[in-house]
N, C-alpha and C positions, 0 to 999 in steps of 0.2 A: 413919777409911777403910773399915774392916768391913762399916758399915750401906750404905753407897754400894754395896759390892759384893754384897751383900745382894738391896739393890734395883734392883740390874742383872742379877742372878739369877731374882729372881722373877717383874722385868717379860717377861723371854724365855721364861721356863715357861708364863705368863700368854697372849704372844703364839704361841707356838707348839701351847696348848690349844686356844685361837680358830683357831686356819688350822689346827688339828686337824678341829674341830669344822664349818666352811668361816664362819664370821663372819670377815669383815676388819676390817682397821681401820686400816692407812695405803692410798698407794698401793701399797708394793711387797708387800701382799695383797691387791690387787686391785683398790683405790680403792671408788668410789659400790660398783660392785659386790660385795665382798665378794668370801670363799671364798679361796681357793688355788690354786693349779696343776693344770693340768690331773690331776696323779698325784694329789690328793686329791680331787677328782671322781670320779676311778675307783672310789675305798674303797668310796663311799658304798652306791650299788650295784649290785651285777654284772650287777642283768638287764637295767640302762639303756645303748641304746645308743648313749647322750648324753645330759649334765645339767650342769646351774651356770644360774647368773644372767644375765639378762636382762632389758633393759629391758620392760616392751611399753604400750603405747598405748591407753587407755582410751579406748570407742568412744564415749560420753558425754559425758563430759567435757575427753578430747584431753587430758590430762596423762601422764607417761611413771610409770606404776608399777611397782618393782622389782619382779620375780616368779622364782621357783628351780623351775626347766623338770626337766623328765626327759621324757625321750621310752625308753616302754620297749614295744614289740611294736604296735603297731596303733596305742596311746595317746600324747599326749603333755600330761601333766599340768602343770598349776602350780600353787604355796605362793602365798603375801605375805611380803613380805622374800625376803632372802640365803640360808634355808635351807631345807633339806625339813621342811616340820609333819609332826607326830605323827600329826594325825587329817585328816579327809578331805583333798585338793584343792579350791582354791579354783575350778579349773576345771579343764577336760578337751576336747581335739578327737579324734575318733577321725578318723586320717587312713585315707583310700580311693583307689580311682583317679580320682575325681573331684578330690582335693586336686591342690595346687600349689603349688612351693615356690619361689619369687625370689628373689636379691636388688637392692634396690635399683641402682639404675644412675648417680644424683647421688648417694649415699652410700654408701659400700662396708660401713659398720655396720649397715645398715640389712636388711632381711630383711621380704618378705612373705607370711603364710602363704595362701594361698584354701584352706578347707575348708567345706560347706555354703554354695557363692555369699555369705560371709563374712569381707572383708579383714582378718585379723589382722596387726596391724605390727610388728615388735617389733624390741629397737637391742641389739648385743652392746656389747663396751666395744673390744672390735679386729674390724678389718677379720679377720683370720685369723679367731675364736674366730667370724664371723658368719660366711665361707665355710666352717667348720668344721658351723655350724651347717643349713647350704644343701644342704649336700652330704649329710647322714645324713638331711637329711629326702626328698630327690631318690633317693636311693640306697632307701627304704621305699618310697616310691611308685611307681618302678619295680618292684619285686619283686613287688609289689602287683599291679601292671599285667599284667605277665610274669605272673602265677600264675592270675589273668581269662581274659587269653586263650587259655593254658593251658586252663585249665576249659570256654572257652566252644566252642575247639576238638574237645577228646572231647566235650562234650554232643553238638558239631551232626554227628560224624561216627558217631557211638549213632546221633541219628535218623534220616542215611544210608542206615546200613545197615539198624536197621530198618522203614525203607519198601525198602525192597529184597526183603528176608525176607516182605514183605506182597505184592511185585507179583507172585515168584515160589510165594507158596502156602508159603512156610517159618513154621517155630513160632518166633518172638525165643528169641533163647540163653536158656538159664537160668544167671544170675551167679553161682548157688546153687553147680552144680556145680560138681566138679572140671576142673582143665583138661587137659589129655592131651600 
């Protein structure tokens, strides 16, 4: 009886350690996608806006490959397998104002990311996870578009002001002089 209790506690300790490392085993731990819940994902990378396991469709072979994705800043990086590798990521997508992220209307667990005229098809384990990824990506894209628009407006206004100054023979404003 003592041996059975020891095996039970050993099994539970190993399961907890695997879960803490983001390596799942059974359906309760994430099934084929591995990893624990959002709590475990958050403690792995504090700078990440979003991270977790998604299945990525290979553009050449058309098969689904398990990848660990991290959205950090404007970069969506991914590693092979269900955990973030220690080395260089297998791939990286630089999110910009021309990027688009949408959920597939036919399949609530699939999302399509269009980066540099390339469609990247990914699948989450659940519809809720897919929705969270789409929202995180869209939030980043909208922020980048707002910043780009503000930058464009500032440059446009500066050009207009310079044109008015030139028209009336005024010197250009020196940005290095302190404001009064």
